[in-house]
N, C-alpha and C positions, 0 to 999 in steps of 0.2 A: 637955877632951874636946869634941870638935866634933859637930855633929850635920848629917846631910844634910838638904836641903830635902824630899827625896822619901822619906826612910827614918826609921823611928822608932827604929832601933837606934843606939845611941852607937858611936862610932868614935873610937880615939885618932889623934894626928897620924901615927904611924907606918903603921896600918892605911890612911890616907886618903892618904899618901904612895905607899904600894905600888899603890893601886887608880889613882890618877893615872899613876903611870910605867909601869903595865900598859896604860891607855887609849892612853898616847901611842906606846906601840912598836906596839899594834894600828892605830892611824890611820895611821902611818909606813908599816907592811907594808901596810894597805889600798891606800895611794896607789899604791906600787909594783906591787901584785899587779895591781889594776884594770888598769894600763897593759899587763901582760903577757897578761893573760887577754883584755882587748880585742882584741889582734892576732888571735885565732884564733877567738872565739867573742862571743856577744852578751850584754852584762852587762845583768841583768835588774834588780838591786836590790841592796842592801845591807841587812842586816839583824841581829837579835841573838838568841842561842841563850837557852835556859833559864838558862844561868849567866851571862849579860849580855856573853858574848864576840861581837866583830863579825865577820859572815861575809859575802862576796860570793856572790851568786846568778848564774848564768850559764847559756847555752843554746847547745847547738848542734842546729840543726832542719834537716832532710832534708825532702823533699816528702811522705812519709807517717808519719814518725816524729821524735821529738825526745829528747833528754837534757836534764835541767836538773841543774846541778851546784852544788856548795857548797864554798868554801874558806873556812876558819876562820883569821882574820888573826893569831892568835896565835904563827903559824910563817910563815917566808917561803912564797912560791909557786914550787913547784919543777916545774910543769906537771900535777900530779895533783890531782884533787878528793879532799875528804875524806868526800862522800856524793853520792849520785846516784840520780835518778828516771829511769827510762826509760820512754818512753811511744809510742803509736802512734795514728794516726787510724783507727779502725774505720770510721766513717761520717760523714755530714755533722753528725750530732748527738753522737758519742760519741768520748772519749778512753779509750785502754785502757792500763792500768799493765802494763809488760812487766816489770819488775823495780825493786826498791830495793836500793841497796848503800850499804855504808859502816860507819862508826863506829855502836856503839850507845850508848845511854843518855847521848848528849849533846843530844839535842833537833834534831839534823839532819834526820831524817824529818821531825818536825812542821814544822820551817821550809821544807823542800821542799814538803810537802804544801798548804801556804797559798799557796805560789806556783804549784803546780799548779791548784789550784782558781781562781786569778785568771786563770791563762791559759785555762782553760775558760769562765770569764765574759766575758773581752775576746774570745775567739773564738766566743762564742755556742753553746757547746757544752752539751747538757741532762744529759748523763751522763759520770760516769769511773766505768769498770768495771776489773775486774781477776780474776785467779785465783788461788786458792791451790792450790799441787799438792803433791805427795808429797814433794819435798826440803824443802818448808816446814813439815812436820810435827814437826820436832824442835823448833820455837819456834811452833807454831799459837797457843798461847793469847796469846802476846805479840803476833802478828799480830792476833789478833780485838780485843785491848785497843786496840791502836794505830790500827785503822780505825774501831772504834766511836766511841773518842775523836775521830776527824774525821768524825763523822756518817755513814759508812758503813753501809748495811745488809749485815751478814755473815752469810753461809749457810754452815755447814761441816757436811760429811758425814765423820764420823771413820772410819766403816767404810771407807768407799772412800778416804779420804785426799785430798779433794778440796772445794775450797771457791770459792765467789765473793763478789765485793763489787760494791755499787752505790752510787754518791753521786748525788743528783739534785740539779741546780742550780735552787734555788727563787728 
């Protein structure tokens, strides 16, 4: 049995080999994917998900809006993102989240939210805002948990099926 220097869980040789093989494939795909993504978008960063999978974070920016996208390196890049946050510049101090899209329960939204906050800090934006609209109410409790976890103030009017979120850059 082998021990990882960072984990207290004992792993056998087969488990370690599978992890190493997976990491090797992800790094190979990351190298190729970054080349393709950089042809059309700004590569912002590489990061890891809650499952320790490598992801590429990239953005398309316009004058008053942008989209931050994520590609998971467990599969080849075929021109489509796995998750995205659309945001717009409301004024000189505020970014406004228009939409969050993509696969759920993989930690993609959390990775993207960290990078959105980093953009807000880098661009000296004081606030990130957003709306929870009627179409969101089939998963409103999930949204409330997500935004609360990321230190947003969440206000929801269940009767009117509307809500607002606010993050203050401290």
